[in-house]
N, C-alpha and C positions, 0 to 999 in steps of 0.2 A: 504494500500500500504506500502511495506517495505521501511524503511529508511536506507541508506547506506552512510557512510562517505568515502571520497576520499582524500588521501594525495599523494604528488608526489615530486620527485626531480625536481626543477623548472629551473635549469640552463642548461638543455640539451634539444635542440629542438625536438629530436626524442622521448623523454619521454612525452613532452607536446603534441606532435602530437598523441601519443598513448592514452593519457588521453582524448583527444577529441573524439577518436573512442570509448572509454569506455563509455563516457558520452552520446554520440549519441545512443549507443546500449542500455543503461540502462534507459534513461529518460522515454521511454514509459511505463516501467513496475515497476519503483521504484521512490522514492523521494531521490534526491541526496543532500548531504551536503559536499560541497567542502571546504577544508581548505583555509584560506584567500589568501595565496600566489599563490596557484594553481588557485583559482578563478580569481585572477587578470590577470593571463596569458590568461584566456579564456573569459575575460570581463563578468564574471558572479558574482552573489552574493556569498560572502564567509562566512564561519563559523569557528570560532576558534576551534581548535582540542579539547580543554578543555571543550567545550560546547556540543560536539556531543552526548555524552551519555544522557545529560539532555534533548536534543531535540528528543531522541528516536531512534538514530541509533542503529542497531543490530550488525553491524561489520564495520570494516574499510578496504578498499582496499588501499594498499600502492604500488605505482609504483616507482621503483628505486632500490636501493641496501639495504644492511643491515643498513646503516646509516640513510636512510629515515625511516625505521621501528623503529629504536631506537629513533630517534627524535620524531616521533609520539607518541610512548609509553610514553616517558619522559614527554610529555605535558598533559598526562591523569592521574589524581589522582587515578582513578579506571579504569584501561585500558579496552577498548573494545577489542574483538577478532580482530586480524589483519590477513588479507589475503595478503601475499606478492607476487607481480609479479616482477620477476627478470629483471630489466633493467640495472643491474650493472655488476659485474664480477663474483666472486665465489658465493656470496649470500648464507650464511648459514641460514638466517632467511626468505629467499624468495624462496619458493619452486616451484612456477608456472612460466613456460616460457611464453613469449608473445604469442607464437603459440597456447598454450593450454588455454589461459586466458578466452576466452569467454565460452568455454565448462565448465571449472571449476567454473566460476561465476554462470552459470546456475544451476549447481549441488548444489552449496552452497545456492543459493536462495531457494531451496526446502528443505533445512535442512543441518546442519553441526555439527560436534563434535568440542569441544573446548579443547585445550591442554594448561594447566597452567604451567608457568615457574616462579620460585622464583626470586625475586628482592632483592637488597641490599638497606637498609635505611642508609643514612649518615647524621650525625649531627656534626656540627662544632661550638664549644662554645655555645651549646644549640640551634643553628639555624638549622632547617631542610633543607637540600639541596635536589635537585632532586634525586629520586631513580635511581638505576642502574640495567638494565636488563643484561648487559654483565659484566662490571667491573668498579671498582674504581681504578684509578692509581694515586699514589703519586710519583712524579718525580722531580728531581732537576730543579730549575728555571734557572740555569746557566749551559750551556753545558760544559762538561769536568770537572765539579765540583761535587764531590760525596756528598751525604747526609749521616748523621749519625742519626739513628732513633731506637726507641724501640717499639716493638709490644707486647701488653699484650692481653691475651684471658681469659675472665671471671676473671680478676684480677691477673692472673698468667703471669709472663714474658715468652713469647714464644721465642723471639729473640731480640738481640741487635747487630747491625752491621752497617757497612758503605757500601753503594751501590748507584747506580744511582737512585734507587727508588724501588717501590714494587707494585705488582698488587694484588688486591683482587677481585676474579672472582666468579660468579655464575657458576653452571654446564653449563648453556647456553653459558656463556662467556669463558668456558674452551677451546673452539676451536678457540678463537680469540687471543688477545694479550698474554694471559697467556700461551697458547700453544707455541707461537713463542718464549717466554722467557724461555721455557724448562719445563713448567708445564704439569701435566697429563690431558688427556681427560677424562671428567667425564660424565657418563650417566645422562641425565636430571632427571631421577627418584631418583637419590641420593640426599639426603637432606644435602648438605654440601657447604662449602665455600673454595675456593682454594686461598692460599697465596703463591705468587711467587716473590722472590727477583729479582731485575733487576741488572745484572752484579755485584754481591756482592764481596766485597774484603774479603772473608772468605771461606776457602775450605769446611767447614762443613755446610755452608748455603744451605739448600735444600727446595724445595716446600713442603707445608703442605696442608692437607685437614682436616678441622675441622668441627664440627657440625654447621649447619646453624643457630641454635638457640643461638649460642655463641655471646657475646658482645666483639668486638675487639676495642682496644684503640691504637692509634698511636701517638707517641710523637717524635718531632725532638729534638735531644740531643746536637747539636752544636749551640752556639749563632751566630746570624747574618747570618744563612744559610736559604735561602728562598727555598720553594718548591711550586709545583703546584698540586692541586687536579684536576684530569680530570675524568669526569663521562660519560662513554659510548662515549667518543670522542665528546660530544655535549656541555658539560658545564665545565667551568674551574673556579678555585678560588685559589688565592695565600694563602699560609699558612706560619706561622713563628713558632719559638721555643715556644712561649707562647700560641699558639693555641692548643686546645684539640679536637681531631677528634675521633668519635666513629662510628663503623659500626655494624649494626644488620640486621636481616632479615626483609624485608618490610612486612607490613600487607597485602597489595594488590599485587597479582602476575601479571606478564605480561600474556597475553592470545593470543593464536594463533588459527586461523581456521585450523583444521587438514585436510590436503589434501593428505598426503602420507600414503601408507599402508606398505611400506617396512621398515619403522622404522629408528631409530637413527643410528644404526651401518652401514646400507647400505648408509645413507647420508654421513657419515664420509668417507667410502670407495670411494664413487663416487666423492666427492668434494675435498678430500685431498689426493687423490692417486698421 
């Protein structure tokens, strides 16, 4: 019997109600591993997301929006393929509508293709922080106060400037915060990292796309200026001038159950029109 993980956004009654329908539908034909918080809502036994691969899950069904998907992936060191059911708004990482969910799940149970997406690995003072599927954002900790920072790529200075912050995005994340900040949309097949300054006080400051294999170093250059590192909107950590932050390509990619045949460009047209 196949094992499937289920994660969900737990703060909305309509999502939990749909999770109950999914569980009822799948229980006779699969073994389900429900993440702890979702299981609590259903008064069932829970399983930490980080343990689902070890317990034999083949893929994870995520019910919610992009944030639910990103949260689930962030908790898996070696991510399982994720099938996203859109219970949110635009949903760039969740391709399946609730109306089509049962039909798509049945097709996936008989076999599926996996699409891999690069992630970013972040180290601060030698400590490994959670990897990013969408982006790493470094932003001022004090509203209306700019940061001064230096970005180096493979040891060479790329940029020194004052700004509200900077976004480092994967091609997957190029359609999220980076795009809103003026960055380019990157085809997921491109092996690159996008760097987008946030409201820079410098006319020549522009977004960059650099090779994904590069090592990026970020240094704050004004004393007593605090910033915040935000990873996929799920994890935050304060940083100061003396901290050293390095970003590289992560060893393990994010993985998605492929459900669309029309491809990335059609998704951009349909969701961002």
